C-alpha positions in Angstrom: 101.3 36.6 167.3 98.7 36.5 164.6 99.8 34.8 161.4 100.4 37.3 158.6 98.2 37.0 155.5 100.3 36.2 152.4 100.4 39.0 149.9 100.5 36.4 147.1 97.1 35.0 147.9 94.8 35.1 144.9 97.5 36.9 142.7 99.4 33.8 141.6 96.3 32.0 140.5 95.0 35.1 138.6 98.4 35.4 136.8 98.3 31.7 135.9 94.8 32.2 134.3 96.1 35.2 132.4 99.0 33.2 131.0 96.8 30.4 130.0 94.5 32.6 127.9 96.9 35.3 126.8 97.5 35.7 123.1 100.6 36.4 121.2 101.6 39.5 119.3 101.8 39.1 115.5 102.6 42.5 114.1 99.4 44.4 114.1 97.4 41.3 115.2 96.8 39.8 118.6 96.5 36.0 118.1 94.5 34.1 120.8 96.3 31.3 122.5 96.0 28.0 120.7 95.3 29.7 117.3 97.8 29.4 114.4 98.2 31.7 111.5 97.6 30.0 108.2 99.9 30.6 105.2 99.5 28.9 101.8 102.5 27.5 99.9 103.6 29.5 96.9 102.9 27.4 93.8 100.9 24.9 95.9 97.2 24.0 96.5 95.1 24.5 99.6 91.7 23.1 100.6 89.8 24.7 103.5 86.4 25.7 104.9 85.9 29.4 105.7 84.1 29.7 109.0 82.0 32.8 110.0 82.5 34.6 113.3 80.1 36.7 115.5 80.3 40.4 114.9 81.0 42.6 118.0 82.2 45.8 116.4 79.2 48.1 115.6 81.3 49.9 112.9 82.3 46.8 110.9 83.4 48.0 107.4 81.0 45.6 105.7 78.0 46.6 107.8 74.7 47.0 106.0 71.7 47.1 108.3 69.1 46.9 105.5 70.6 43.5 104.4 71.6 42.5 107.9 75.3 42.2 106.8 78.0 42.4 109.5 75.6 43.7 112.1 76.4 43.2 115.8 75.5 39.6 117.0 75.2 38.3 113.4 77.6 36.0 111.6 80.0 37.2 108.9 82.9 35.5 107.1 85.6 38.2 106.9 87.0 41.2 108.7 88.2 43.8 106.2 90.8 46.4 107.4 93.5 48.7 106.0 97.1 49.1 106.9 99.8 51.9 106.6 103.4 50.7 106.1 106.7 52.2 107.1 105.3 54.4 109.8 107.5 56.3 112.2 111.2 55.8 113.0 110.9 52.1 113.3 108.9 51.9 110.0 106.1 49.8 111.5 103.0 48.5 109.8 99.9 49.8 111.6 96.2 49.5 111.1 94.5 52.5 109.6 91.9 53.9 112.1 89.3 54.1 109.3 89.1 50.3 109.8 87.3 51.0 113.1 85.1 53.8 111.7 87.4 56.5 113.1 89.5 59.4 111.8 93.1 58.5 110.8 95.8 61.1 111.3 97.9 59.6 108.4 94.9 59.7 106.0 94.2 63.3 107.0 97.7 64.3 106.5 97.8 62.6 103.1 94.6 64.4 102.1 96.2 67.7 103.2 99.4 67.1 101.2 97.3 66.1 98.2 95.4 69.4 98.3 98.8 71.1 98.4 99.8 69.3 95.1 102.4 67.1 96.9 104.7 64.7 95.0 103.0 61.5 93.9 105.7 59.4 95.6 105.1 61.1 98.9 101.3 60.5 98.6 101.9 56.9 97.6 104.0 56.2 100.7 101.0 57.2 102.9 98.4 55.2 101.0 96.4 52.6 103.0 96.3 49.0 101.6 93.3 46.7 101.8 93.5 43.4 103.6 91.1 40.8 105.0 91.1 38.5 108.0 89.4 35.1 107.8 88.9 32.1 110.1 89.4 28.8 108.2 89.7 25.1 108.8 92.3 23.3 106.6 90.9 20.1 105.0 93.2 17.2 104.2 96.4 19.2 104.3 99.4 17.4 105.5 101.0 20.3 107.4 97.8 21.8 108.9 95.5 20.4 111.6 91.8 20.5 110.9 91.1 23.1 113.5 90.4 26.9 113.3 93.2 29.0 111.9 93.5 32.7 111.2 94.4 33.9 107.7 95.5 37.5 107.0 95.9 38.3 103.3 95.7 41.2 100.9 92.5 41.9 99.1 94.3 41.6 95.8 95.7 38.2 96.5 92.5 36.4 97.4 89.2 38.3 97.9 89.1 39.9 94.4 89.3 36.5 92.8 86.7 35.1 95.2 84.4 38.0 94.3 84.8 37.2 90.6 83.8 33.6 91.3 80.7 34.7 93.3 79.7 37.1 90.5 79.9 34.3 88.0 77.8 31.9 90.0 76.0 33.3 93.1 75.0 29.8 94.3 78.5 29.7 95.8 77.6 32.4 98.2 76.6 29.9 100.8 80.2 28.8 101.2 80.6 30.1 104.8 77.4 28.5 106.2 77.9 26.1 109.1 75.3 23.6 107.8 75.2 24.1 104.0 78.6 25.6 103.4 81.1 24.7 100.7 84.8 23.7 100.8 87.2 25.9 98.8 89.9 24.4 96.7 92.4 27.1 95.8 95.4 26.9 93.5 98.2 29.4 94.3 100.8 30.6 91.8 104.3 31.4 93.0 105.2 35.1 92.5 108.7 36.4 92.9 109.6 40.1 92.9 113.3 40.8 92.4 115.1 40.8 95.7 112.2 39.2 97.7 110.9 35.9 98.8 108.3 33.9 96.7 104.8 34.4 97.9 101.4 32.8 97.1 98.9 34.4 94.7 95.4 32.8 94.4 95.0 31.8 90.8 91.9 29.6 90.8 89.1 28.8 93.2 86.8 25.8 93.0 83.9 24.9 95.3 82.8 21.5 96.4 80.4 20.0 99.0 81.7 19.6 102.5 82.3 16.1 103.9 80.6 17.2 107.1 78.6 20.0 108.7 79.7 22.1 111.6 77.5 22.2 114.8 76.5 25.6 116.1 78.6 25.2 119.2 81.7 25.0 116.9 81.6 28.8 116.9 82.9 28.6 120.5 86.2 27.6 119.0 86.3 30.4 116.4 88.4 33.4 117.3 86.7 36.8 117.2 88.3 38.6 114.3 87.1 42.0 115.4 89.1 41.7 118.7 92.3 40.6 117.0 93.1 43.9 115.3 95.5 46.2 117.2 93.8 49.6 117.5 96.0 52.6 118.4 94.4 55.8 119.6 94.4 58.8 117.3 97.1 60.4 119.5 99.3 57.3 119.5 99.2 56.9 115.8 99.8 60.6 115.2 102.8 60.6 117.6 104.2 57.5 115.9 103.8 59.0 112.4 105.4 62.4 113.2 107.9 61.0 115.8 111.6 61.9 115.9 114.1 60.1 118.0 117.4 61.5 119.1 120.5 59.4 119.5 123.3 61.1 121.4 126.8 60.5 120.1 129.4 62.8 121.4 128.2 66.4 121.7 125.7 66.5 118.8 122.4 64.5 118.7 121.7 62.6 115.6 118.0 62.9 114.5 116.3 60.1 112.7 113.5 61.3 110.5 110.0 60.1 110.8 108.1 58.7 107.8 106.3 62.0 107.1 109.5 63.9 107.2 111.3 61.4 105.0 108.7 61.7 102.2 108.7 65.5 102.3 112.5 65.5 102.2 112.5 63.1 99.2 110.1 65.4 97.3 112.3 68.5 98.0 115.5 66.7 96.9 113.9 65.7 93.7 113.0 69.3 92.8 116.8 70.2 93.1 117.9 67.5 90.7 118.5 68.6 87.1 116.2 67.0 84.6 117.9 64.2 82.6 116.7 62.3 79.5 114.5 59.5 80.6 116.2 56.1 80.2 114.7 52.7 80.6 115.8 51.0 83.8 114.9 47.7 85.4 112.7 48.6 88.4 113.3 47.3 91.8 110.4 46.5 94.1 109.1 49.1 96.5 110.1 49.0 100.2 106.5 48.4 101.2 106.4 45.1 99.3 109.5 43.9 101.0 108.1 44.9 104.4 104.8 43.2 103.8 106.8 40.0 103.4 107.8 40.2 107.1 104.1 39.9 108.1 103.9 36.2 107.4 107.0 34.0 107.4 105.7 31.9 104.6 105.4 34.9 102.3 102.0 36.5 101.6 102.2 39.9 99.9 100.2 42.4 97.9 100.9 42.5 94.2 98.2 43.0 91.6 96.3 40.0 90.3 94.8 40.6 86.9 91.0 40.4 86.5 89.6 38.7 83.4 87.5 40.8 81.1 84.2 39.7 79.5 83.1 37.3 78.2 83.2 35.7 81.7 84.5 32.2 82.2 86.2 30.3 84.9 88.7 32.6 86.4 92.3 31.5 86.0 94.8 34.1 87.2 98.5 33.9 87.4 101.2 36.5 87.9 103.9 34.2 86.6 102.9 32.8 83.2 100.1 35.0 81.9 100.8 38.7 81.2 98.2 41.3 80.4 98.0 42.7 76.9 99.8 46.0 76.8 98.7 48.8 74.5 100.9 51.8 73.8 100.4 54.6 76.3 97.7 52.7 78.1 97.8 51.1 81.6 97.2 47.3 81.4 95.4 47.4 84.7 92.8 50.0 83.9 94.3 53.0 85.7 95.3 56.4 84.2 98.6 56.0 82.3 101.3 58.5 83.3 99.1 59.8 86.2 98.3 57.1 88.7 101.9 55.7 88.9 102.9 54.4 92.3 99.4 55.0 93.7 98.1 51.5 93.2 99.2 48.0 94.4 99.4 47.0 90.7 102.3 49.4 90.2 104.6 47.1 92.3 104.9 44.5 89.5 103.7 46.4 86.4 105.6 45.6 83.3 105.1 49.1 81.8 106.2 51.0 84.9 109.2 52.7 83.2 107.0 53.9 80.2 104.4 55.2 82.7 107.2 57.0 84.7 108.4 58.6 81.5 104.9 59.7 80.6 104.4 61.2 84.1 107.7 63.1 83.7 106.6 64.5 80.4 103.2 65.5 81.7 104.9 67.3 84.6 107.2 69.1 82.3 104.3 70.2 80.1 102.4 71.4 83.1 105.3 73.5 84.3 105.8 75.0 80.9 102.2 76.0 80.6 102.3 77.7 84.0 105.2 79.9 83.0 
C-alpha cells in the first residue's frame, strides 16, 4: 500500500515562519516583532536620534510632491495620524480614516450634527485628536537599548515644541538625516490631572552632534510606520460607531448604547434640566484623557502645552510650574472664550474652564432669548 502523504507537510514550517515575524497588537497599532514601544519618564530626561523611514503610503498626510516631502519611496521622519476615542460599546480608540486619505463616518456624522446645531459636548466627544508616530534610537539611556524603538505621542506633547525649535533655528532641520543628523536631548515635565497617572510633557529640546553616523543599510532595521497603523474599513468603523449590543437577562434584553447614541442622549437630558445659577466647581478630567492613558503604560497623554509668544527665545515649556497669564473673559490659549469650550485639547487642563463654561451658558441663554 502506498504511503499516505502527510497533511502537515509544508504547513508547520509556514506557521513557524509566521510566528517568527508576526507582530503584536498595541491598541490601534501593530508592532513588528522585536520592536519596543518607547515611553519617556515623567519629569525625566531623554536623549535619542529620530530615524527616518521609507514612505509606502501614497496618501501620507505630510505629502508635498513639489517639495518631495513624504512621497512614496522617499524618507520622512514622522507618520501623522488622528484618533477617535470612546467609540462604540467597548469605547475603543480607533484611527480616523482621514489619516489614510479616506472618508471617515465619525467625522461625517460630526459634521452633520454640527450643521444641526448639536450640543458642543456631543461634538467634542467625536472630535479627532492629532498624534505622530516616530522611529527613534535611545542614546545612553539606562533602561533602553540603542536599537530602533517606536514612539507614539500626541502632537501637543512633542511635535508642537519641536516645530517651535525648528522655526527658531532652521539649521536643526537636518536632525533626522542618517549621515548629518542631530541627537535630541529632551527634558520632560511631569503633568498630573486629578484622578489620573502622571505623564510626560516635553518642556525643552536641545540638539547636539551625533557621536556616530548611521549607514544606509540601517534602514533595514527601521519599522515601516505606514504599515503599523490599524486601518478599519468605512463599514467596519461605521458599524462600530453606531453599534448596539444586547445582553439577555431574564425575559427583557438590556441594550447598551453606542457612543453616538450616548452623546445624543446626554444632549437631550441637558435640555430637560432646569437652569440653575452657575457655581464654580473644581473640574474633573474628561474621560478621553483617562482613556488615552491606557495607550502607553508609562503614561503619555494629550494635554495642552503652552506656546511662547514673541519675542522668541529658547522654548521652555512646563504644565506644572508655569501658568499662562489669564485676562478676564479671554482664553489663555488663544481660542474663543465661551464658545470653543471642550472643543480643544487645551480645555482638558485649562485653569479658566469654569469661567468659560459660565460664559457659554450665558451666551446660550441670550441666544435663546433673542430667538423668542
